[in-house]
C-alpha positions in Angstrom: -27.6 44.4 23.0 -27.4 48.0 21.9 -30.3 50.1 22.4 -31.5 53.0 20.0 -34.5 55.5 20.5 -35.8 56.9 17.6 -39.1 58.8 16.0 -40.9 57.1 13.3 -38.7 59.5 10.8 -35.2 58.9 12.6 -35.6 55.2 11.7 -34.1 53.6 8.4 -35.9 51.5 6.1 -33.9 48.5 7.6 -34.1 49.1 11.0 -38.2 49.8 9.9 -38.4 46.5 8.2 -36.8 44.6 10.5 -39.2 46.0 13.8 -42.0 45.2 11.6 -41.1 41.8 10.9 -40.3 41.5 14.6 -43.5 42.3 15.9 -45.2 40.0 13.1 -43.4 37.3 13.8 -44.3 37.0 17.4 -47.6 38.5 17.6 -48.9 37.4 14.5 -47.6 34.1 13.6 -46.2 33.1 17.4 -49.0 34.0 19.1 -51.6 33.3 16.2 -53.3 36.4 16.3 -54.6 37.9 13.4 -54.8 41.5 13.8 -53.8 44.7 12.2 -50.3 45.5 13.5 -49.9 48.6 11.1 -52.3 50.9 12.9 -51.3 54.1 11.7 -50.2 55.0 15.3 -46.6 54.2 14.7 -46.1 57.8 13.0 -46.3 59.0 16.5 -44.8 56.7 18.1 -40.7 56.9 19.9 -39.0 53.2 18.9 -37.4 51.6 21.5 -35.3 48.7 20.1 -32.4 46.8 20.9 -30.3 45.2 18.1 -27.7 42.2 18.3 -25.7 42.2 15.3 -27.3 44.6 13.2 -30.4 42.4 14.0 -33.6 43.9 15.9 -34.2 41.3 18.8 -36.1 43.8 20.9 -38.6 46.4 20.2 -41.3 48.6 22.1 -43.2 51.8 21.2 -43.3 54.5 23.6 -46.4 57.3 23.4 -46.7 60.6 24.7 -49.6 61.0 27.4 -52.5 61.6 25.3 -51.5 60.0 21.8 -52.5 56.4 23.1 -53.9 56.5 26.6 -54.2 59.8 29.1 -51.2 58.7 30.5 -47.5 57.9 28.6 -47.5 54.3 27.3 -45.4 51.6 26.4 -46.7 48.8 23.9 -45.6 46.0 21.2 -43.2 44.7 23.8 -41.3 42.3 22.1 -38.4 40.1 22.0 -37.0 37.4 19.6 -37.9 34.3 20.3 -34.3 33.0 20.3 -33.3 35.5 22.2 -35.6 35.7 25.6 -33.3 34.2 27.0 -30.7 36.6 27.8 -33.2 39.1 29.9 -33.7 41.5 27.0 -37.4 42.0 27.8 -36.3 43.7 31.4 -33.2 45.3 29.6 -35.6 47.0 26.8 -38.8 48.0 29.1 -36.0 49.3 31.4 -34.8 51.5 28.3 -38.7 52.7 27.6 -39.1 53.5 31.0 -35.9 55.7 30.9 -36.4 57.0 27.7 -40.5 58.2 29.1 -39.1 59.7 32.1 -36.5 61.5 30.1 -39.2 62.9 27.5 -42.3 63.2 29.0 -41.2 63.6 32.8 -43.5 63.7 35.8 -46.5 61.6 33.6 -46.9 58.2 35.0 -46.8 55.0 32.3 -49.9 53.1 31.7 -49.8 49.6 29.3 -51.9 47.2 28.3 -50.2 43.7 29.4 -50.9 40.1 28.8 -52.5 38.7 31.3 -49.4 36.0 31.8 -46.8 38.7 31.7 -48.5 40.4 35.5 -45.1 39.3 37.2 -42.8 40.7 34.9 -44.1 44.1 34.2 -44.9 43.7 38.6 -41.1 43.3 39.1 -40.8 46.4 36.6 -42.9 48.6 38.7 -46.6 48.4 37.4 -49.8 47.8 39.6 -52.7 46.2 37.7 -55.9 47.9 37.8 -59.5 47.2 36.3 -60.7 43.9 35.0 -59.1 41.8 33.0 -60.4 41.9 29.2 -60.0 40.8 25.9 -57.9 42.0 23.2 -57.7 40.5 19.7 -58.6 37.1 21.9 -56.0 37.2 24.2 -56.2 38.4 28.1 -55.0 41.9 29.2 -54.8 43.7 31.8 -54.5 47.6 32.3 -51.2 48.5 34.4 -49.7 52.0 35.9 -46.2 52.8 37.0 -46.1 56.4 38.7 
């Protein structure tokens, strides 16, 4: 998997289409969650994505401190269903953490994690805080990596 890090304006039409399609396939169709994915925040985000054979198979979006949370943040973490057996979730998160550390040094990273993935994010150094809550009908927990 080849990792790319781009601003919204640096994305090609094909890359943008593929990453939006992947997000829709997983968050809307697979998770059966009707919500507005196109939230006018992509324009501010840094887009981290992994491709195989020129197809986006893993993705996150990153925000600088103050754009989404008080801290830097990583969200929309997604891996294509047929690609999950290769560890790409960990790889794309490590690349996202590295991008935050490089572009926004000396800041904590805050995420809104789907609760069933707490161990996955804990293994990456995130610590849960606060009460579990529903976001778009799915249990989530806030987590922080210092």
